N, C-alpha and C positions, 0 to 999 in steps of 0.2 A: 504493498500499499504505499501511495507518495505520501511523504511527508505532509503536504499541505492538507490530504484527506482527514489527519488524525482527528478525531474529536477531540473538539474546545477544550480546554485545559480548564475553564471555569464552569464547566459543564459537566461534561460525562465523565471526567477520570477524577476532579479533583471534589467534586458532590460528595463522593460516598467515606472519601479519605479520613480518615479522624484524625491526624493530624496536621491535617491541611489547615494551614495560618492565611488565607488568601485574602478572606473576610476579613478586613480593618476596622470593620467597627464592632468585631466581638469581643469579649472583653476579656482584655491576657488576665494570663494566667500565671501564676508566679512559676520558677522555678523548680520549687518545691513541691507544688501543689498538686503531680499525679506521677502515677509510677510507669518508669519506663517499658519497665517490662509487660504490662497489661497493655498498655497501649501501641506496642510494636506488635503483640499477638491479635490482638484487633484488627491492625492493618492486614496483616498475614491474614487473617480468618476473611478479610472482604476482599482478598486477591486470589483467595480459594473459590468464593462466591463468584466474582467475574469472570473464572476459567472457569465454572463447574457448569456443567449441561444445563441448568436455568440460567446460565450466565448473560455477559454481552458479545455480541457475535465478532463486535472488532476485537474485544482482548481475546477472544477464545483463538482466534484466527492468527496472532503473534507469534513471532518464532525470536530466537537471537539475533537474527539478523535482522528483522525490521524493526526490531527497539535501538539499534545501536544510535542511530541517529539521534534520539531521544536521550540517552544518554550522555552524550556529547552534547546536547541544547541543554540541558538541567546542570551537567557540569559549569558551563560559561554562565549561564543564571546565576546559580550561587556567587562564582567569581565578580560578576555586575553586580551582587548585594552589598559584597565583600568591597569591593571597591569604592563605592556611592557612602558606605558605612551604614546603609539600610537596616536596621534590624529588624524592623517590621515584615522584610522585605526576605530578609534570610529567614526569618523565621520558616515561612511557608516555603523559602525555596531548599531549605534541608527536608522538610518533609516532602518535596516532591523528588531529589533526589536520593533518599532512603525509597521511595516508593519502587522506581526506575530498579534498585536492587532488591526488592522483594519480586518484581517484578519477573526480572530472570531468573532466581532461584525458584522461583513456580514455576518458570517452563522446562525450568532443568527438573524438577522435581517430578513433571508431568509424563516426563520421558525416561523416570526411574535410575537416575544420576546421580543426584543428595540434592536435600532440602535446605532451605533456609537455615536451620539448626546447624547444620553439617558448617556453611560458611560464618556461622558466629560463633561457632568450639574452634576452628580454625585458628580465626583473628584473636579470640580472646589467648589460645596456647602461644599463640606468636608473640605478642605481646608479655606475656608473663616470660618467657624464653629470652627472649630479646633484651629484657628489662633484669638482671639479675643484683644489677646494684639497688633495685627497688623491691623484688621479688627475692630476689635469695641471698646470697654472702659476700658478694664482689662490694667493697668499698671504697677502691679505689677513682671511683668515675663521680669525679663531681664537677668537671667543666660542660657542654656543649658538644666541645670536640672530642671529649674524651667517650661520650657515649657516640658519638659516630664512628667510632675509629672500634669498640666495642662492636656496632650493631654490624659492620662488616664482617667484621672477626668470626663472631655468629653465622652470618651468613655463610662463610666462607665452610667454616665445620659441615652445614647443614646442607649445602652442595655437595661435602664429600662422602657425607652419611650417604646422600641420595645419587652417589654412584655418579653425580653428573661435573664437569670437566670445573675445576673451580676459576672463577672468574668474578673480577669487583663486577663489572660490567655487566654479568649476566641477566637476562629477564629484563631489560631496558626494556619498555613498551615501545614497538613499531612503528604503533601511530599518535605519540606522543609527538606535539608540535616541536620543530628543528630546534625553534629557541629554549624552548622549556630543555628540551632534550642535550642542550651545548651544555646549560646550568646541571641540569643532572649527573651527568658524566663527569663536571667538575665537580662539583660535591663527593661523589664517591672517591673518583680519585682520590683528591685531597684528605678523603678521611683514613688512606693509608699513606700520607706523608707526601705526593706526587701534588705539591702545587706549589706556585711563588712564594714567596716568604712575605711578602706586601701589596698594598695595590698598587704602588708607585710600581711596580716590577710588572704589574699587569698592563698597563698605563704604557710604560716603554715597550712591552710587546706590541702595543695597538698601534703605535708608532712606526714600527717595524713593519708590520702588516699594510699600512698605508701606504708605504716608500715601496713594497712589494707592489702592489695594485697599482699604484703609479708607474711603475717598469712594466707590468703585463698591458697596461692600456697605450706601451709608448711601440706596440708592436709583436707582444708576445703571441696574441692568437685569441679568441674568445675562449677555451677551454681552458686557458691559462687565468685570465681575469675573471673567469666564474670560481676556479678553484682560490686564488687569492679570496676574492670576495666573501667567499665560504670563510675562510680562516681567518679574516677580520670578525666576521659577525661572530666565529665562536670564540676570538680574545674579546669582546666586549660583554658577550654572554659571562664570560668568567670573571671579570671586572664587576659586572653587576650583582654576583654570586659572593666576590670578596667586600662588597662593601654592604652585602644583606641586604640587597635588594632583586624581588622577584622580576626579571626580565620580560617576560608575558605583560604582567602587572603594568608595568611600569611602560609598553610599549601600546596596551591599549588605554591608558593615559594620555599619552604622548597623543594618538590617532585621536582620541576624544580632541583633546585641546585644538589641535589642526582644524578637525572639523569643524569646530565651533568657529574660529577666527575666521576660517573661508565662508562659511554661512554667514557671518556677521559682514566680509566683503562684499559678498552679493549682496545684501541687503543696502551697504553705502550706495552701490552701483545703481542699485534699483530707487534708488531716492532720487539721480540724477538722471534718470530715462536712460539706463544705460544693463548692458550687461557684462558677465566675464567673457562673452563670446566675441565681442568688440571692442573693449576695451584693452590698449596696450597692457604689454609686461609693466611699463613705466607708470602707467596711471595705478595697477592692481598694486604696485609694491608700493608707492605712497599710500593707499587704501591701507596696507596691510600692515603698515607701521604703524599708524595710528591705533586700528584694531588692537595691534600687540601691547599698548600700554592699557587698554582697558578689559580683554578677554585672558 
């Protein structure tokens, strides 16, 4: 089913979900006023009903592949609420995000593979296993950096016990956006000590990559230009990591800021009876500088 054909989020899907926070006029409950376990079970039960013989025709025909774009959509809606610091929206988006996980687990359960309880059991066991400084006897893990080092070491042991080839980068999601992937690669290898000593060193690397890109542009061909452009973006993603900035979020904000400014530029031109299609670059640049001081 095409994405546009999905039943409306405010009608078919959200209405039965007990965790939905989309109705803004509803009275807010305090974080301690309900039991998460019972509410989660209600959501699981609703999902079973939707997928049951007397349930919803749309829900019954879904597969894990048809749900893929909706999982991605909900992920970005959560990120958008975080970026806007809209806590009311985040409440609802977390519910939607959890719903997609429950939906996927129900599809797998229907096919006899595993249930949502198995997924919950697995993640709980993993968190306990990978936090021995909290749930075990390890006492020398006192900084976030040490936690990451320990996490990667435990992962490596788990890979060995599972008969897998040991690799820090094993299991990198193939569908991860490339900029976020570069950030994740840098985070993983930094956890085992393969990292620049300080942020200034990454800045120097970026300058080096810019020089190499310039040389490629002078006649080394499109393939080399693309390679050097990739190296530059990779270095920039790692500078963001060193500065404690998530690059996807930073770029989303930059995109939003640029879009807002460009819209203001268009409005200024409209007030003059003009459009961006017939304005000169010099005229647009003049307006742009004015807009930049306001937006």
